[in-house]
C-alpha positions in Angstrom: 107.0 78.8 -57.4 105.6 78.9 -60.9 106.4 82.0 -63.0 105.1 83.2 -66.4 106.2 86.4 -68.2 104.3 87.4 -71.3 102.9 84.0 -71.8 106.1 82.0 -71.3 106.9 79.9 -68.3 110.3 80.8 -66.9 112.6 79.5 -64.2 112.9 81.8 -61.1 116.6 82.6 -62.0 115.5 83.7 -65.5 112.5 85.8 -64.4 113.7 89.2 -65.4 112.3 92.5 -66.7 114.4 95.6 -67.9 115.6 98.0 -65.2 114.1 100.9 -67.3 110.6 99.4 -67.3 107.6 101.1 -65.6 108.0 98.8 -62.7 110.6 101.1 -61.3 108.1 104.0 -61.3 105.4 102.0 -59.6 103.3 102.4 -62.8 101.4 99.1 -62.9 98.6 97.1 -61.5 98.1 93.7 -59.9 95.5 91.1 -58.8 95.8 88.4 -56.2 93.6 85.3 -56.3 93.6 81.8 -55.1 92.6 78.2 -55.9 90.4 75.9 -53.8 90.5 72.2 -53.6 92.0 70.5 -56.6 93.4 73.6 -58.4 90.0 75.2 -58.8 90.4 78.9 -59.6 88.0 81.1 -57.7 86.5 84.2 -59.4 89.0 84.4 -62.2 86.7 86.4 -64.4 86.0 89.0 -61.6 89.7 89.5 -61.0 90.6 89.8 -64.7 87.7 92.3 -65.1 89.1 94.4 -62.2 92.5 94.2 -63.7 91.2 95.9 -66.9 89.2 98.4 -64.9 92.4 99.4 -63.0 94.3 99.6 -66.2 91.7 102.0 -67.7 91.8 104.3 -64.6 95.5 104.8 -64.9 95.7 104.8 -68.8 97.7 101.6 -68.9 97.4 99.6 -72.1 97.5 95.9 -71.4 99.5 93.7 -73.7 97.0 90.9 -73.8 93.2 90.6 -73.9 91.0 89.0 -71.2 90.7 85.7 -73.0 94.5 85.4 -73.4 95.1 86.3 -69.7 92.4 83.7 -68.6 94.2 81.0 -70.6 97.6 82.0 -69.2 96.1 81.7 -65.7 94.9 78.2 -66.4 98.4 77.2 -67.7 100.1 78.6 -64.6 97.7 76.9 -62.3 98.0 73.6 -64.0 101.8 73.8 -64.1 102.1 74.3 -60.4 102.6 71.1 -58.3 100.3 72.6 -55.6 96.6 72.2 -55.4 96.0 75.2 -53.1 97.7 78.2 -54.7 98.0 82.0 -54.3 98.4 83.6 -57.7 99.5 87.1 -58.4 99.0 88.8 -61.7 101.0 92.0 -62.4 100.7 94.2 -65.4 103.2 97.0 -66.4 104.0 98.5 -69.7 104.7 95.7 -72.2 104.8 93.0 -69.5 102.2 90.7 -67.9 103.6 88.6 -65.1 102.0 85.7 -63.2 103.4 84.0 -60.1 101.9 81.0 -58.3 103.0 80.0 -54.8 101.6 77.4 -52.5 98.9 78.7 -50.3 99.4 78.3 -46.5 96.6 79.4 -44.2 96.3 79.3 -40.5 92.7 78.3 -39.9 92.8 79.8 -36.4 92.3 83.2 -38.0 88.6 82.3 -38.6 88.1 82.3 -34.8 89.0 85.9 -34.8 92.0 88.2 -35.3 93.4 91.5 -33.9 93.9 94.6 -35.9 95.9 97.8 -35.2 94.7 101.2 -36.3 97.2 103.4 -38.2 96.9 106.8 -39.9 97.5 106.1 -43.6 95.4 106.5 -46.7 96.2 104.9 -50.0 96.6 107.0 -53.1 94.2 105.9 -55.9 92.3 103.7 -53.5 90.0 102.4 -56.2 93.0 101.0 -58.3 94.9 97.8 -57.4 98.2 99.6 -58.0 101.7 98.2 -57.5 102.4 101.6 -56.0 101.4 100.1 -52.7 103.7 101.6 -50.1 101.1 103.0 -47.7 99.4 99.6 -47.4 102.6 97.7 -47.3 104.2 99.7 -44.5 100.9 99.8 -42.5 100.5 96.0 -42.7 104.1 95.3 -41.8 104.1 97.7 -38.9 101.0 96.1 -37.5 102.3 92.6 -38.1 105.6 93.4 -36.3 103.5 94.3 -33.2 101.5 91.0 -33.3 98.5 92.2 -35.2 96.9 90.5 -38.3 96.4 93.7 -40.3 96.2 97.4 -40.0 93.0 99.5 -40.2 93.6 102.6 -42.1 92.3 106.0 -40.9 92.8 109.6 -41.9 94.0 112.4 -39.6 90.5 112.8 -38.3 90.3 109.1 -37.3 87.8 108.4 -40.0 88.0 104.7 -41.0 88.6 103.6 -44.6 89.7 100.0 -45.0 92.3 97.4 -43.9 95.8 97.7 -45.3 95.3 94.5 -47.2 91.5 94.1 -46.8 88.0 95.6 -46.9 86.2 96.3 -43.7 82.6 95.6 -42.5 80.7 96.0 -39.3 77.2 95.3 -38.0 74.7 97.7 -36.6 72.1 95.4 -35.2 71.0 93.3 -38.3 72.3 95.9 -40.8 75.7 95.2 -42.4 77.7 98.4 -42.9 80.8 99.4 -44.9 82.3 102.5 -46.5 80.9 103.2 -50.0 83.9 104.9 -51.7 87.5 105.8 -51.4 88.3 102.2 -50.8 89.3 99.2 -53.0 86.4 97.7 -54.9 87.1 94.3 -53.4 86.1 91.1 -55.2 85.1 89.4 -51.9 83.5 92.6 -50.8 81.3 92.6 -53.9 80.4 88.9 -53.2 79.2 89.8 -49.7 76.8 92.3 -51.2 75.3 89.6 -53.3 75.1 86.7 -50.8 74.3 88.7 -47.6 70.8 88.1 -46.1 71.3 91.3 -44.2 70.4 94.8 -45.4 73.5 96.7 -46.6 74.1 100.3 -45.6 77.0 102.4 -46.9 78.3 104.8 -44.3 81.4 106.4 -42.8 82.6 105.7 -39.3 85.1 107.0 -36.8 87.6 104.7 -35.2 86.1 105.3 -31.7 82.7 104.3 -33.0 84.0 101.2 -34.8 85.6 100.0 -31.5 82.1 100.0 -29.9 80.5 97.7 -32.5 79.7 94.1 -31.5 80.7 92.6 -34.8 83.5 93.7 -37.2 85.1 91.7 -39.9 87.5 92.1 -42.9 87.4 90.4 -46.3 90.2 89.5 -48.7 90.2 87.4 -51.9 92.7 84.9 -50.4 91.3 84.6 -46.9 87.6 85.3 -47.4 85.8 86.6 -44.3 87.8 87.0 -41.2 86.3 88.1 -37.9 88.0 91.0 -36.0 87.8 90.4 -32.2 90.2 93.2 -31.1 91.2 96.7 -32.5 94.3 98.1 -30.8 93.7 97.3 -27.1 89.9 97.3 -27.4 87.9 94.0 -27.4 85.2 93.8 -30.0 81.9 92.5 -28.8 82.5 89.5 -26.5 85.9 88.8 -28.0 84.8 86.1 -30.4 83.2 85.9 -33.9 79.6 87.1 -33.7 76.4 85.2 -34.8 75.8 87.4 -37.9 79.4 87.1 -39.0 79.4 83.3 -38.6 76.3 83.1 -40.8 78.0 85.1 -43.5 81.1 83.0 -43.3 78.9 79.9 -43.8 77.2 81.4 -46.8 80.5 82.4 -48.3 81.9 78.9 -47.9 78.8 77.5 -49.7 79.2 80.2 -52.4 82.9 79.2 -52.9 81.9 75.5 -53.2 79.3 76.2 -55.9 81.4 78.8 -57.8 84.9 77.3 -58.3 85.8 76.5 -61.9 
């Protein structure tokens, strides 16, 4: 683990912030990104831009500017002994924290995963806030029951997003996703740009989603992951669909050409 606090690399035992900081009130924001190949950072600018957008939405003044944070990110990435890393940036009042850990992925997830539906809606869904209890509990409860992630719905069974992910589905050759009241995901936005399919923003009920032939989620760390089961319902034929596979290939090509 590599840790930086306010621009200084520190040992894990010395990684401390005051107990009276805004961290204790959940007043802060974060970003999670990853490296590919030989420590190549993927979409650093996009994540840093979203960090500042989140800060603006909750009136949080960041201690450092974008250029300084970008440089810190490079230092942390280089300092780590691991080529493939998952990096978390957290910002609270007077503190900017970066943590790099080795990235471990089970590649079998790209063959398809199972998700569990849960009634839970994030507060401030368009902000990457450290006040993350609804998502955390939903994800952990789904994980304990053998699912990859939770799909969040409201009391009327209207679908929003994954606990740790954005959600897409196909209606024929049209790629659909919810327009608002969800996190503006970095990978989600990438899909909008690379997709050869028409994009349609719409709402959907859980019962309708379960009838779709292709459903997938997106995250900055894992990219595009096909969903082959929701609760006890099999999606499509129980394997990644043709359209989803095409998008996965396009995303892989985009990553290869975009890493810095």
